[in-house]
Every structure is written in C-alpha cells, then in structure tokens.
C-alpha positions as CSV (number, residue, x, y, z in Angstrom):
1,M,-9.8,-17.2,-9.0
2,T,-9.5,-20.3,-6.7
3,D,-11.0,-20.5,-3.2
4,A,-7.5,-19.9,-1.8
5,T,-7.1,-16.6,-3.7
6,P,-8.4,-13.6,-1.7
7,P,-10.9,-11.4,-3.5
8,Y,-10.3,-7.8,-4.5
9,H,-11.8,-5.2,-2.1
10,P,-12.9,-1.7,-3.3
11,V,-11.1,1.0,-1.3
12,A,-11.6,4.3,-3.2
13,R,-12.7,5.8,-6.5
14,V,-10.4,7.0,-9.3
15,G,-9.6,10.6,-8.5
16,D,-9.8,10.2,-4.7
17,I,-6.0,9.9,-4.3
18,P,-4.1,12.8,-5.9
19,A,-0.9,12.0,-7.8
20,G,2.1,11.8,-5.5
21,E,0.0,11.0,-2.4
22,G,-1.3,8.0,-0.5
23,R,-4.3,7.2,1.7
24,T,-4.8,4.5,4.3
25,Y,-7.7,2.0,4.2
26,E,-8.8,-0.9,6.3
27,V,-9.0,-4.0,4.1
28,A,-9.7,-7.5,5.3
29,G,-8.7,-6.6,8.9
30,R,-5.5,-4.9,7.9
31,L,-4.3,-1.3,7.3
32,V,-3.3,-0.8,3.7
33,A,-1.6,2.3,2.2
34,V,-2.6,3.0,-1.4
35,F,-0.5,5.5,-3.5
36,F,-1.0,7.0,-6.9
37,D,2.1,7.9,-9.0
38,G,0.1,9.7,-11.7
39,A,-0.2,6.6,-13.9
40,A,-0.7,3.6,-11.6
41,Y,-1.8,2.7,-8.1
42,H,0.3,0.8,-5.5
43,A,-0.7,-0.8,-2.3
44,L,1.6,-1.6,0.7
45,D,1.2,-2.7,4.3
46,D,0.5,0.7,6.0
47,L,2.7,0.1,9.1
48,C,6.4,1.0,9.0
49,P,8.3,-2.0,10.5
50,H,10.6,0.4,12.4
51,M,8.1,2.0,14.9
52,G,4.7,1.5,13.4
53,A,4.1,4.8,11.7
54,S,1.4,5.1,9.0
55,L,3.2,4.9,5.6
56,G,-0.1,6.2,3.9
57,S,0.6,9.6,5.3
58,G,4.2,9.8,4.1
59,P,5.5,11.6,1.1
60,F,5.4,9.5,-2.2
61,V,8.1,10.6,-4.7
62,D,9.7,8.6,-7.6
63,G,7.9,5.4,-6.6
64,M,9.1,5.5,-3.0
65,V,7.2,6.3,0.2
66,T,9.0,7.9,3.1
67,C,7.9,7.1,6.6
68,P,6.7,10.4,8.2
69,W,8.4,9.6,11.6
70,H,12.0,8.6,10.9
71,A,12.4,9.0,7.0
72,W,12.7,5.2,6.2
73,R,12.0,4.9,2.5
74,F,10.3,1.9,0.8
75,R,9.8,1.1,-2.8
76,A,6.2,0.8,-3.8
77,C,7.0,-1.8,-6.5
78,D,8.3,-4.5,-4.1
79,G,8.1,-3.0,-0.6
80,A,11.9,-3.1,-0.1
81,W,13.5,-0.7,2.3
82,C,15.8,1.4,0.3
83,D,18.7,1.1,2.9
84,N,18.6,-2.7,3.1
85,E,16.5,-4.7,0.6
86,K,16.3,-7.6,3.0
87,L,13.7,-5.7,5.0
88,R,10.4,-5.3,3.3
89,V,6.8,-4.3,3.9
90,E,4.1,-6.5,2.2
91,V,2.9,-5.4,-1.2
92,F,-0.6,-6.1,-2.5
93,E,-2.2,-6.3,-6.0
94,V,-4.2,-3.3,-7.2
95,R,-6.6,-3.0,-10.1
96,V,-9.0,-0.4,-11.4
97,A,-12.4,-1.8,-12.2
98,G,-14.6,0.8,-13.8
99,D,-13.9,3.9,-11.5
100,A,-13.2,1.7,-8.4
101,I,-9.7,1.2,-7.0
102,E,-9.6,-2.3,-5.7
103,V,-6.9,-4.1,-3.6
104,R,-6.4,-7.9,-3.1
105,V,-5.3,-8.4,0.6
106,P,-5.1,-11.8,2.3
107,P,-7.0,-11.8,5.6
108,V,-5.2,-11.6,8.9
109,T,-4.5,-15.0,10.3
110,P,-4.8,-15.2,14.1
111,A,-1.6,-15.8,16.0
C-alpha cells in the first residue's frame, strides 16, 4: 500500500449482515452501503443519485440493489444503473480479515 492508497476500515463482523441484505456505515466521512450475497460482500456509495435515498436499506437480489424510494436498480459489481449503464454509483473494495468486514473508501475531498 502506498501513501496514496486509502486504508481499509472495519465496518462490521462476519454474520452481522444477513444474506440478501445490506447495511449502511459511515466510513472516512462517507455513507457506504455494504451488502452480502451469501458468498461475498459488496460495497457501494449509499446515496441513490436520483433523490438521495439510502441504498443500504433497499432489497438486494441477484447482485442488484433496488432503491427503496423509486425502484432504481444498481449492480453491486460495478455500481451501474440497470436502466442506463452510463449512470453509476461508486463501488468500493471489500475484504474479510479474520471475522472483520473491511472497506477501502477514499476520504471525501472538500469542494
């Protein structure tokens, strides 16, 4: 890891997120939605770009999260909106270290 590479941050423990669900965590000044598909964890920017709903509270089925407000669907693998792949939410690296779920999130840069 170089100085420019953000560190991993622990967000939860294995077993805290049931398969097919997500949870929202604050990481490095950002809200991050972490989902478990039954085999792997996925992390996305928590805020839907449409109207700002929390994606972490949306249904997670077949690798896609559905925004709970207006049913916009995003792929967890790359953050692409299923109706127009040009629109995406940011995706973050996830790893399991021991029993900790960790996410690598760049810090928010002030505007």
